[in-house]
C-alpha positions as CSV (number, residue, x, y, z in Angstrom):
1,Q,28.2,-65.5,-172.2
2,T,30.8,-64.3,-174.6
3,Y,31.8,-66.1,-177.8
4,N,34.6,-65.3,-180.1
5,I,35.3,-68.5,-182.1
6,H,34.3,-67.5,-185.6
7,D,37.4,-67.3,-187.9
8,F,39.5,-68.8,-185.1
9,T,42.8,-70.1,-186.5
10,N,42.5,-73.8,-187.1
11,N,46.1,-74.5,-186.3
12,V,46.2,-78.0,-184.7
13,E,48.2,-77.1,-181.6
14,E,46.3,-73.9,-181.0
15,V,42.9,-75.7,-181.2
16,Q,44.0,-78.3,-178.8
17,Q,45.3,-75.8,-176.3
18,F,42.2,-73.5,-176.5
19,D,39.4,-75.3,-174.5
20,I,36.1,-73.5,-174.9
21,T,33.9,-76.2,-173.4
22,Q,33.5,-74.4,-170.1
23,C,31.8,-71.6,-172.0
24,Y,28.9,-73.9,-172.6
25,R,26.2,-75.5,-170.5
26,N,26.2,-79.3,-170.1
27,E,23.1,-79.6,-172.4
28,E,25.1,-77.7,-175.1
29,K,27.9,-80.3,-175.2
30,M,28.0,-83.8,-176.5
31,R,30.8,-86.2,-175.4
32,L,31.2,-89.0,-177.9
33,A,33.4,-92.2,-178.2
34,I,34.3,-94.2,-181.3
35,S,35.8,-97.7,-181.0
36,F,38.5,-99.1,-183.3
37,P,40.1,-102.6,-183.4
38,L,43.5,-102.8,-181.7
39,T,45.6,-104.7,-184.2
40,S,49.1,-105.9,-183.8
41,E,50.3,-103.6,-186.6
42,L,49.2,-100.5,-184.7
43,D,51.6,-98.7,-182.4
44,I,49.4,-96.2,-180.6
45,N,52.1,-95.1,-178.1
46,A,54.3,-93.9,-180.9
47,S,51.7,-92.4,-183.1
48,R,48.9,-91.2,-180.7
49,A,49.2,-87.6,-181.7
50,L,49.1,-88.4,-185.4
51,L,46.2,-90.7,-184.9
52,E,44.1,-88.1,-183.0
53,R,45.0,-85.5,-185.7
54,V,43.8,-87.7,-188.5
55,A,40.7,-88.7,-186.5
56,K,39.8,-85.1,-186.0
57,M,40.1,-84.4,-189.7
58,F,37.7,-87.2,-190.5
59,I,35.3,-86.2,-187.8
60,L,35.2,-82.6,-189.1
61,A,34.6,-83.7,-192.6
62,T,31.9,-86.2,-191.7
63,A,30.1,-84.2,-189.0
64,M,30.4,-80.9,-190.9
65,V,31.5,-78.9,-187.8
66,A,34.1,-76.2,-187.4
67,P,37.5,-77.3,-185.9
68,I,37.0,-75.2,-182.8
69,R,33.8,-77.0,-182.0
70,I,35.6,-80.4,-181.5
71,Q,37.3,-80.3,-178.1
72,Q,39.0,-82.5,-175.5
73,F,40.4,-85.3,-177.7
74,E,41.4,-88.4,-175.8
75,T,42.5,-91.9,-176.7
76,M,41.9,-94.8,-174.3
77,V,43.3,-98.3,-175.0
78,Y,41.6,-101.5,-173.8
79,E,44.1,-104.3,-174.6
80,G,42.0,-106.9,-172.9
81,E,39.1,-106.2,-175.2
82,G,41.3,-105.7,-178.3
83,K,40.1,-102.2,-179.0
84,F,40.8,-98.5,-178.4
85,D,38.4,-95.6,-178.1
86,I,38.8,-92.1,-179.4
87,L,36.8,-89.6,-177.3
88,F,35.9,-86.0,-178.1
89,T,33.4,-83.3,-177.2
90,I,31.2,-81.4,-179.7
91,V,30.0,-78.0,-178.6
92,A,26.8,-76.4,-179.8
93,P,26.8,-73.6,-182.5
94,P,27.6,-70.2,-181.1
95,P,25.1,-67.4,-181.3
96,F,25.7,-65.0,-184.1
97,P,24.4,-61.4,-184.3
98,E,21.4,-60.7,-186.4
99,G,21.7,-58.8,-189.6
100,G,25.3,-59.9,-190.3
101,D,26.7,-62.2,-192.9
102,P,25.5,-65.8,-192.6
103,P,28.1,-68.0,-190.9
104,P,29.6,-71.0,-192.7
105,P,27.5,-74.1,-192.4
106,E,30.0,-75.9,-190.2
107,Y,29.5,-73.3,-187.5
108,I,25.7,-73.9,-187.3
109,T,25.4,-77.7,-187.6
110,L,23.5,-79.0,-184.7
111,N,25.1,-81.5,-182.3
112,K,22.4,-84.1,-183.0
113,D,22.9,-83.8,-186.8
114,A,26.7,-84.1,-186.4
115,K,26.2,-87.3,-184.3
116,A,23.8,-88.7,-186.9
117,A,26.2,-88.1,-189.7
118,L,29.0,-89.8,-187.8
119,Q,26.7,-92.7,-186.9
120,K,25.7,-93.3,-190.5
121,Q,29.3,-93.5,-191.7
122,I,30.5,-95.7,-188.8
123,D,27.6,-98.1,-189.1
124,A,28.3,-98.4,-192.9
125,N,32.0,-99.2,-192.2
126,N,33.0,-96.1,-194.0
127,F,34.8,-94.3,-191.1
128,T,38.5,-95.3,-191.8
129,L,41.6,-93.7,-190.4
130,V,45.2,-93.9,-191.6
131,D,48.1,-94.3,-189.2
132,I,51.7,-95.4,-189.0
133,G,52.4,-99.0,-188.0
134,H,55.3,-100.7,-186.2
135,Q,57.3,-101.0,-189.4
136,D,56.8,-97.3,-190.3
137,N,54.2,-98.3,-192.9
138,L,50.8,-96.8,-193.5
139,I,47.9,-98.9,-192.2
140,T,44.2,-98.3,-192.3
141,I,41.9,-98.7,-189.3
142,T,38.1,-98.8,-189.7
143,A,35.8,-97.9,-186.8
144,I,33.8,-100.8,-185.4
145,A,30.2,-100.6,-186.7
146,G,27.7,-99.6,-184.1
147,S,30.5,-98.4,-181.7
148,L,29.6,-94.7,-181.6
149,V,28.2,-93.9,-178.1
150,E,27.5,-90.8,-176.2
151,V,29.5,-90.9,-172.9
152,D,27.5,-88.1,-171.3
153,P,23.8,-88.0,-172.1
154,S,23.4,-84.4,-171.0
155,G,23.9,-83.3,-174.6
156,G,20.5,-84.7,-175.6
157,G,21.5,-88.1,-176.8
158,N,20.3,-91.5,-175.9
159,P,21.0,-92.3,-172.2
160,N,21.0,-96.0,-173.0
161,D,24.3,-95.5,-174.8
162,I,25.9,-95.1,-171.4
163,D,25.5,-98.8,-170.8
164,K,27.8,-99.5,-173.7
165,F,30.6,-97.4,-172.2
166,S,32.0,-98.0,-168.8
167,V,34.6,-95.9,-166.8
168,T,36.1,-97.3,-163.6
169,Y,37.0,-94.9,-160.8
170,H,39.4,-96.0,-158.1
171,K,38.7,-94.3,-154.8
172,G,41.8,-92.7,-153.2
173,Y,42.7,-91.7,-149.7
174,S,40.4,-89.3,-147.9
175,S,41.7,-86.3,-146.0
176,G,41.0,-88.1,-142.7
177,S,42.9,-91.2,-143.6
178,M,45.8,-89.1,-144.9
179,A,45.9,-87.2,-141.6
180,G,45.8,-90.5,-139.7
181,L,48.6,-91.8,-141.8
182,A,50.7,-88.7,-141.1
183,F,50.3,-89.0,-137.4
184,G,51.1,-92.7,-137.6
185,M,54.3,-92.0,-139.5
186,I,55.3,-89.4,-136.8
187,F,54.6,-91.9,-134.0
188,L,56.6,-94.6,-135.8
189,G,59.5,-92.2,-136.3
190,I,59.5,-91.5,-132.5
191,L,59.5,-95.2,-131.7
192,V,62.4,-96.0,-134.1
193,G,64.4,-93.1,-132.8
194,T,63.9,-94.2,-129.2
195,A,64.9,-97.8,-130.0
196,I,68.1,-96.7,-131.8
197,Y,69.0,-94.4,-128.9
198,W,68.4,-97.1,-126.3
199,V,70.5,-99.7,-128.2
200,F,73.3,-97.1,-128.7
201,F,73.1,-96.1,-125.0
202,R,73.2,-99.7,-123.8
203,N,76.2,-100.6,-125.9
204,K,78.2,-97.6,-124.6
205,V,77.4,-98.7,-121.0
206,R,78.7,-102.2,-121.8
207,A,81.8,-100.8,-123.3
208,G,82.6,-98.9,-120.1
209,L,82.0,-95.4,-121.5
210,P,80.4,-92.8,-119.2
211,A,76.6,-93.1,-119.6
212,S,75.4,-90.3,-117.3
213,R,73.2,-87.7,-118.9
214,S,71.7,-84.4,-117.6
215,F,69.9,-81.5,-119.0
216,E,73.0,-79.3,-118.2
217,N,75.4,-81.6,-120.1
218,P,73.4,-83.9,-122.4
219,L,76.5,-84.8,-124.5
220,A,78.5,-86.1,-121.5
221,G,80.3,-89.4,-122.3
222,L,80.0,-89.1,-126.1
223,S,83.6,-87.8,-126.6
224,N,84.9,-91.3,-127.3
225,I,82.4,-92.1,-130.0
226,G,84.2,-93.3,-133.1
227,K,87.5,-94.0,-131.3
C-alpha cells in the first residue's frame, strides 16, 4: 500500500473530493454517526454544506485527527423521528518511515481514541454546532447525548451499536425481470400497432377506398388518405 497524505492541503473542497478510504482495509476504518435534534429553526436543505463543514471542524478538534483522515461526510434527515444524523468515516493513522521527524499527533491518534473523545463530549452535551436558520440567523445545535454509534463494526467498535442505527434497502428490479419487461413492452407495441392498422384498414374499406394489398404494391389504395 502507498500512503501520501502527510502535509496534504486541508482545503475543504479538496479534502472532500479526495477519498482515501479505499486505501485502507475494513478493520482500519470506522464509520460513525452522530444524531442531532431536527428543530423548526433549522433549514438543512439550504445550509447542508455549511453544516457539514462546521461539523467536520468540531470533529477534528474533538477527536484530534488530521483533516484527511475524516472521509465520506453525509447527512441523513429523519423527519418522522425529529432528528438528523451526520455520518463520517475515520481512517487509521498511516505508516511513517522510521528515523524521520515525528508526525503531528493528529496523524497518529488511534481510531478508538478518537471515538472515545467524541463520545465523552457528546454524552456531556458539549458537542454543539452552529448553523444558519430560516431567518438567516445563527442557531446552535447540540448533539443528542448517547447518540454516537458505529455504523460498521469492522473498525473494532461495539457491534451492539448497530442495533441503534438502521438502514433500509429497497430491492430493485433484477436483470431477469428487466429482460421480461423489455419483451413484454415489445409484444405490447406489436399488439397496439396491429390494432391500429386493423381499425384503419376497416375504416378505409367502409369508405369505399381500395383495400387490396400485396407484397409487390403494399401501398395500394392509400393515395386518397387525407383527402
